C-alpha positions as a LaTeX table, in Angstrom:
\begin{tabular}{lrrr}
\hline
Residue & $x$ (\AA) & $y$ (\AA) & $z$ (\AA) \\
\hline
Met1 & $-24.74$ & 17.50 & 10.24 \\
Thr2 & $-26.62$ & 16.17 & 13.27 \\
Asn3 & $-24.30$ & 13.48 & 14.57 \\
Gly4 & $-20.87$ & 14.89 & 14.74 \\
Thr5 & $-18.66$ & 17.16 & 12.62 \\
His6 & $-18.37$ & 17.92 & 9.04 \\
Pro7 & $-18.11$ & 15.05 & 6.54 \\
Gln8 & $-14.93$ & 16.18 & 4.88 \\
Glu9 & $-12.91$ & 13.35 & 6.20 \\
Asn10 & $-14.65$ & 11.17 & 3.69 \\
Asn11 & $-12.30$ & 12.80 & 0.99 \\
Gly12 & $-15.07$ & 12.60 & $-1.58$ \\
His13 & $-15.72$ & 8.80 & $-1.15$ \\
Arg14 & $-19.27$ & 7.57 & $-1.36$ \\
Gly15 & $-21.08$ & 4.60 & 0.03 \\
Ser16 & $-20.83$ & 1.22 & $-1.65$ \\
Arg17 & $-23.48$ & 0.64 & $-4.07$ \\
Asp18 & $-24.02$ & $-1.55$ & $-7.22$ \\
Pro19 & $-21.49$ & $-0.12$ & $-9.76$ \\
Gly20 & $-23.85$ & $-0.54$ & $-12.69$ \\
Glu21 & $-26.56$ & 1.40 & $-10.88$ \\
Asp22 & $-24.06$ & 4.11 & $-9.90$ \\
Ala23 & $-22.95$ & 4.46 & $-13.52$ \\
Ser24 & $-26.49$ & 4.69 & $-14.89$ \\
Arg25 & $-27.44$ & 7.19 & $-12.22$ \\
Lys26 & $-24.42$ & 9.40 & $-13.01$ \\
Gln27 & $-25.34$ & 9.47 & $-16.75$ \\
Glu28 & $-28.76$ & 10.58 & $-15.86$ \\
Leu29 & $-27.57$ & 13.36 & $-13.63$ \\
Leu30 & $-24.61$ & 14.83 & $-15.46$ \\
Val31 & $-24.72$ & 17.63 & $-17.84$ \\
Ser32 & $-25.87$ & 16.06 & $-21.16$ \\
Ser33 & $-27.09$ & 18.64 & $-23.76$ \\
Val34 & $-25.53$ & 21.51 & $-25.60$ \\
Glu35 & $-28.87$ & 23.36 & $-25.28$ \\
Met36 & $-29.42$ & 23.16 & $-21.54$ \\
Lys37 & $-28.58$ & 25.98 & $-19.16$ \\
Leu38 & $-25.32$ & 24.83 & $-17.50$ \\
Pro39 & $-25.13$ & 24.72 & $-13.71$ \\
Pro40 & $-22.99$ & 27.29 & $-12.14$ \\
Ile41 & $-19.62$ & 26.73 & $-10.52$ \\
Arg42 & $-20.07$ & 26.05 & $-6.70$ \\
Ser43 & $-19.70$ & 29.32 & $-4.86$ \\
Asp44 & $-18.07$ & 27.71 & $-1.95$ \\
Val45 & $-15.06$ & 26.38 & $-3.99$ \\
Glu46 & $-11.94$ & 28.75 & $-3.97$ \\
Met47 & $-9.98$ & 29.43 & $-7.16$ \\
Ile48 & $-6.45$ & 29.97 & $-6.42$ \\
Pro49 & $-3.83$ & 30.98 & $-9.14$ \\
Val50 & $-0.66$ & 28.88 & $-8.95$ \\
Thr51 & 2.55 & 28.18 & $-10.92$ \\
His52 & 3.47 & 24.56 & $-11.47$ \\
Glu53 & 6.56 & 23.55 & $-13.51$ \\
Gly54 & 6.33 & 26.73 & $-15.36$ \\
Ser55 & 2.68 & 26.47 & $-16.08$ \\
Glu56 & 0.04 & 29.11 & $-14.89$ \\
Leu57 & $-2.85$ & 27.18 & $-13.45$ \\
Ile58 & $-5.99$ & 27.66 & $-11.46$ \\
Tyr59 & $-6.18$ & 25.39 & $-8.47$ \\
Phe60 & $-9.74$ & 24.59 & $-7.18$ \\
His61 & $-9.72$ & 24.25 & $-3.39$ \\
Asp62 & $-12.87$ & 22.77 & $-1.82$ \\
Pro63 & $-12.98$ & 23.70 & 1.99 \\
Gln64 & $-16.05$ & 21.39 & 2.22 \\
Gly65 & $-14.14$ & 18.36 & 1.03 \\
Tyr66 & $-16.57$ & 17.09 & $-1.60$ \\
Leu67 & $-14.17$ & 17.13 & $-4.47$ \\
Pro68 & $-12.83$ & 13.57 & $-5.10$ \\
Gly69 & $-9.20$ & 14.83 & $-5.54$ \\
Pro70 & $-7.09$ & 17.83 & $-6.37$ \\
Ile71 & $-8.12$ & 19.68 & $-9.55$ \\
Ala72 & $-6.31$ & 22.41 & $-11.47$ \\
Leu73 & $-6.87$ & 23.91 & $-14.94$ \\
Asp74 & $-4.75$ & 25.85 & $-17.25$ \\
Arg75 & $-5.44$ & 29.59 & $-16.84$ \\
Gln76 & $-6.52$ & 30.06 & $-20.40$ \\
Ile77 & $-9.15$ & 27.26 & $-20.16$ \\
Ala78 & $-10.19$ & 28.43 & $-16.70$ \\
Ala79 & $-11.16$ & 31.68 & $-18.42$ \\
Leu80 & $-14.30$ & 29.88 & $-19.37$ \\
Val81 & $-15.41$ & 29.32 & $-15.78$ \\
Pro82 & $-17.06$ & 32.69 & $-15.22$ \\
Met83 & $-19.41$ & 31.81 & $-18.06$ \\
Leu84 & $-20.60$ & 28.90 & $-15.95$ \\
Asn85 & $-23.03$ & 30.96 & $-13.95$ \\
Gly86 & $-26.41$ & 29.14 & $-14.60$ \\
Gln87 & $-27.38$ & 31.57 & $-17.54$ \\
Phe88 & $-25.66$ & 30.00 & $-20.55$ \\
Ser89 & $-25.70$ & 26.80 & $-22.46$ \\
Val90 & $-22.86$ & 25.27 & $-24.29$ \\
Arg91 & $-24.22$ & 26.61 & $-27.46$ \\
Asp92 & $-24.44$ & 29.98 & $-26.03$ \\
Ile93 & $-20.84$ & 29.92 & $-24.87$ \\
Cys94 & $-19.57$ & 28.61 & $-28.37$ \\
Glu95 & $-21.49$ & 31.42 & $-30.15$ \\
Asp96 & $-20.09$ & 33.99 & $-27.86$ \\
Leu97 & $-16.53$ & 32.83 & $-28.25$ \\
Lys98 & $-16.93$ & 32.99 & $-32.16$ \\
Arg99 & $-17.27$ & 36.69 & $-31.76$ \\
Tyr100 & $-13.82$ & 36.75 & $-30.42$ \\
Gly101 & $-12.38$ & 34.52 & $-33.09$ \\
Ser102 & $-12.35$ & 31.42 & $-31.19$ \\
Asp103 & $-14.03$ & 28.50 & $-32.93$ \\
Val104 & $-14.69$ & 25.84 & $-30.17$ \\
Asp105 & $-16.43$ & 22.64 & $-31.06$ \\
Glu106 & $-19.75$ & 22.26 & $-29.14$ \\
Gly107 & $-19.07$ & 18.52 & $-28.51$ \\
His108 & $-15.58$ & 19.17 & $-27.08$ \\
Leu109 & $-16.92$ & 21.92 & $-24.69$ \\
Leu110 & $-19.69$ & 19.70 & $-23.43$ \\
Ala111 & $-17.20$ & 17.00 & $-22.76$ \\
Phe112 & $-15.12$ & 19.44 & $-20.82$ \\
Val113 & $-18.07$ & 20.83 & $-18.82$ \\
Arg114 & $-19.17$ & 17.12 & $-18.03$ \\
Gln115 & $-15.65$ & 16.53 & $-16.65$ \\
Leu116 & $-16.16$ & 19.61 & $-14.39$ \\
Asp117 & $-19.58$ & 18.28 & $-13.36$ \\
Glu118 & $-18.26$ & 14.76 & $-12.70$ \\
Ala119 & $-15.55$ & 16.38 & $-10.47$ \\
Arg120 & $-18.32$ & 17.96 & $-8.47$ \\
Leu121 & $-17.24$ & 21.53 & $-9.14$ \\
Leu122 & $-20.73$ & 22.47 & $-10.45$ \\
Leu123 & $-23.83$ & 23.07 & $-8.40$ \\
Ser124 & $-25.72$ & 20.41 & $-10.29$ \\
Pro125 & $-27.98$ & 17.51 & $-9.80$ \\
Trp126 & $-24.89$ & 15.19 & $-9.75$ \\
Phe127 & $-23.08$ & 17.12 & $-7.20$ \\
Arg128 & $-26.29$ & 17.22 & $-4.93$ \\
His129 & $-26.67$ & 13.61 & $-5.36$ \\
Cys130 & $-22.98$ & 12.89 & $-4.35$ \\
Lys131 & $-23.24$ & 15.35 & $-1.45$ \\
Thr132 & $-26.32$ & 13.62 & $-0.09$ \\
Glu133 & $-24.71$ & 10.23 & $-0.27$ \\
Ile134 & $-21.44$ & 11.42 & 1.46 \\
Glu135 & $-23.26$ & 13.13 & 4.27 \\
Glu136 & $-25.60$ & 10.12 & 4.88 \\
Thr137 & $-22.58$ & 7.75 & 4.97 \\
Phe138 & $-20.83$ & 10.15 & 7.47 \\
Glu139 & $-23.98$ & 10.26 & 9.75 \\
Lys140 & $-24.12$ & 6.40 & 9.74 \\
Arg141 & $-20.52$ & 5.95 & 10.96 \\
Asp142 & $-19.82$ & 5.46 & 14.69 \\
Val143 & $-16.22$ & 6.59 & 14.25 \\
Arg144 & $-15.08$ & 9.78 & 12.79 \\
Pro145 & $-11.94$ & 9.23 & 10.73 \\
Ala146 & $-8.95$ & 11.39 & 11.12 \\
Ala147 & $-9.36$ & 14.13 & 8.42 \\
Cys148 & $-5.97$ & 15.16 & 8.09 \\
Ala149 & $-4.04$ & 11.80 & 8.34 \\
Gly150 & $-1.71$ & 11.37 & 5.44 \\
Ser151 & $-1.51$ & 15.06 & 4.71 \\
Thr152 & $-0.61$ & 17.22 & 7.70 \\
Tyr153 & 0.57 & 14.25 & 9.75 \\
Pro154 & 1.35 & 10.49 & 8.96 \\
Ser155 & $-1.49$ & 8.16 & 8.36 \\
Glu156 & $-0.15$ & 5.37 & 10.58 \\
Ala157 & $-0.31$ & 5.59 & 14.23 \\
Gly158 & 3.38 & 4.27 & 14.68 \\
Glu159 & 4.60 & 6.92 & 12.46 \\
Ile160 & 2.70 & 9.70 & 14.33 \\
Arg161 & 4.13 & 8.35 & 17.59 \\
Glu162 & 7.82 & 8.49 & 16.04 \\
Met163 & 7.09 & 12.05 & 14.85 \\
Leu164 & 5.91 & 13.23 & 18.24 \\
Asp165 & 8.55 & 11.46 & 20.24 \\
Ala166 & 11.24 & 13.01 & 18.13 \\
Ala167 & 9.71 & 16.47 & 18.39 \\
Phe168 & 9.48 & 16.25 & 22.20 \\
Ala169 & 12.81 & 14.50 & 22.68 \\
Ser170 & 14.46 & 17.50 & 20.71 \\
Asn171 & 13.13 & 19.93 & 23.25 \\
Gly172 & 13.85 & 18.25 & 26.63 \\
Arg173 & 12.13 & 19.20 & 29.73 \\
Ser174 & 15.03 & 21.30 & 31.00 \\
Asp175 & 15.89 & 23.18 & 27.75 \\
Ser176 & 15.67 & 26.77 & 26.98 \\
His177 & 11.86 & 26.52 & 26.68 \\
Gly178 & 11.78 & 26.48 & 30.46 \\
Phe179 & 10.15 & 23.21 & 31.46 \\
Pro180 & 12.33 & 21.60 & 34.21 \\
Glu181 & 12.05 & 18.22 & 35.70 \\
Ser182 & 10.50 & 19.50 & 39.08 \\
Arg183 & 6.66 & 18.92 & 38.88 \\
Asn184 & 3.85 & 18.90 & 41.30 \\
Ala185 & 1.27 & 16.07 & 41.81 \\
Ser186 & $-0.74$ & 17.26 & 38.88 \\
Gly187 & 2.16 & 16.54 & 36.55 \\
Phe188 & 2.64 & 20.31 & 35.77 \\
Pro189 & 5.83 & 22.32 & 36.43 \\
Glu190 & 6.09 & 23.74 & 39.87 \\
Pro191 & 4.72 & 27.30 & 40.10 \\
Gly192 & 7.24 & 30.01 & 39.02 \\
Gln193 & 9.55 & 27.40 & 37.33 \\
Cys194 & 8.20 & 27.73 & 33.78 \\
Glu195 & 9.88 & 30.52 & 31.61 \\
Gly196 & 7.57 & 33.40 & 31.00 \\
Phe197 & 5.45 & 32.38 & 34.05 \\
Ser198 & 5.98 & 34.65 & 36.89 \\
Lys199 & 5.71 & 33.78 & 40.71 \\
Glu200 & 2.98 & 36.31 & 40.99 \\
Gln201 & 0.97 & 34.52 & 38.39 \\
Ala202 & 1.89 & 31.12 & 39.87 \\
Asp203 & 0.68 & 32.06 & 43.21 \\
Gly204 & $-2.87$ & 32.67 & 42.03 \\
Thr205 & $-2.97$ & 29.09 & 40.79 \\
Asn206 & $-2.64$ & 27.33 & 44.14 \\
Gly207 & 0.17 & 25.35 & 42.58 \\
Phe208 & $-1.95$ & 24.08 & 39.72 \\
Ile209 & $-2.42$ & 25.39 & 36.07 \\
Lys210 & $-6.03$ & 25.58 & 35.52 \\
Ala211 & $-6.08$ & 25.71 & 31.72 \\
Leu212 & $-3.95$ & 25.29 & 28.68 \\
Tyr213 & $-4.07$ & 27.44 & 25.63 \\
Ala214 & $-2.40$ & 25.85 & 22.62 \\
Pro215 & $-2.14$ & 26.73 & 18.97 \\
His216 & $-4.61$ & 25.56 & 16.50 \\
Ile217 & $-2.59$ & 25.24 & 13.39 \\
Asp218 & $-1.17$ & 22.62 & 10.80 \\
Leu219 & 1.28 & 20.45 & 12.56 \\
Arg220 & 3.65 & 20.76 & 9.66 \\
Val221 & 4.26 & 24.38 & 10.54 \\
Gly222 & 3.12 & 24.57 & 14.16 \\
Leu223 & 4.84 & 21.64 & 15.84 \\
Ala224 & 7.60 & 23.93 & 17.40 \\
Ser225 & 4.68 & 25.75 & 19.22 \\
Tyr226 & 2.77 & 22.58 & 20.12 \\
Val227 & 5.68 & 21.01 & 21.93 \\
Pro228 & 6.22 & 23.56 & 24.65 \\
Ala229 & 2.48 & 24.08 & 24.98 \\
Phe230 & 1.73 & 20.45 & 25.60 \\
Arg231 & 4.92 & 19.34 & 27.42 \\
Pro232 & 3.29 & 20.11 & 30.86 \\
Leu233 & 0.69 & 17.30 & 30.03 \\
Ala234 & 3.37 & 14.76 & 29.36 \\
Asp235 & 3.07 & 12.93 & 32.81 \\
Leu236 & $-0.52$ & 13.81 & 33.58 \\
Arg237 & $-3.09$ & 10.89 & 34.11 \\
Pro238 & $-6.40$ & 12.61 & 34.23 \\
Arg239 & $-9.56$ & 10.88 & 35.31 \\
Arg240 & $-11.56$ & 12.47 & 32.57 \\
Leu241 & $-10.53$ & 13.97 & 29.16 \\
Val242 & $-12.95$ & 16.51 & 27.58 \\
Leu243 & $-12.33$ & 17.46 & 23.84 \\
Leu244 & $-13.59$ & 20.72 & 22.54 \\
Ala245 & $-13.51$ & 21.20 & 18.79 \\
Thr246 & $-14.30$ & 24.19 & 16.48 \\
Ser247 & $-16.67$ & 23.81 & 13.60 \\
His248 & $-15.42$ & 25.64 & 10.53 \\
Tyr249 & $-18.40$ & 24.84 & 8.63 \\
Ala250 & $-21.41$ & 25.84 & 10.77 \\
Glu251 & $-22.26$ & 28.79 & 8.55 \\
Ser252 & $-22.88$ & 26.45 & 5.62 \\
Tyr253 & $-25.61$ & 24.52 & 7.50 \\
Tyr254 & $-27.68$ & 27.44 & 8.76 \\
Pro255 & $-30.09$ & 27.24 & 10.64 \\
Leu256 & $-29.10$ & 23.79 & 11.77 \\
Tyr257 & $-26.38$ & 25.20 & 14.06 \\
Asp258 & $-28.04$ & 28.48 & 14.80 \\
Gly259 & $-28.31$ & 29.18 & 18.53 \\
Lys260 & $-26.29$ & 26.05 & 19.42 \\
Pro261 & $-22.83$ & 27.22 & 20.56 \\
Phe262 & $-22.10$ & 23.64 & 21.80 \\
Ile263 & $-23.13$ & 20.32 & 20.20 \\
Ala264 & $-22.28$ & 16.90 & 21.61 \\
Thr265 & $-21.36$ & 13.96 & 19.48 \\
Arg266 & $-21.78$ & 10.14 & 19.98 \\
Lys267 & $-18.99$ & 9.42 & 17.58 \\
Asp268 & $-15.62$ & 7.92 & 18.55 \\
Phe269 & $-12.59$ & 9.82 & 17.04 \\
Glu270 & $-10.02$ & 7.64 & 15.16 \\
\hline
\end{tabular}
């Protein structure tokens, strides 16, 4: 990525094109023969054993965000996945399964593999096509959509405001977390009045906190830590706000990010 962060906030959606053209292109690129060597499962997709309503499943988690939606397979069916390594065809797999007394129809297995391919689980021509479209769409956007809206926090701004207001209201400025009403011109608590912040430490700040270290964690589990961390900023009205973010995907785009510890973006953030 050259104009911002990773495209996972697209949630697998691609740019708008002619539906007929898309369908035709998909048929050309998807796995289509029982004799061709099948593409391997993407190495960047995590396979996680889970139990859902009594069923043993394998859940496929895509940290890169290219899957169009959640995907899980029955564990017995998922046992076929290791054979999708780029070395075998559908016919090869069926012949191998026959040795273990399992008579799998080639047509059924091909349809199953095509479903995996269509879901972008395989490192295939179809996946590369979708990946390119998703990334190009992301690059052209002026605004970076909120990646976690609707999952780790509400998707509507009003609902987010209500959630945060409730969280901060439940931990008032003078509660056991140690943030009293008395504040200096910066909007921060007066030195020595914050619990866990000694007068000796405060004296070294000249009355102003120079930096804030806050958790970097899912709001659903970390809100109780975010509240006391960010409370000192409640009344602060800075002239300039600088946002620093961490890329969790830089290693996937070597050497694009190599030797570039800081990268600026022109994108606005939703």
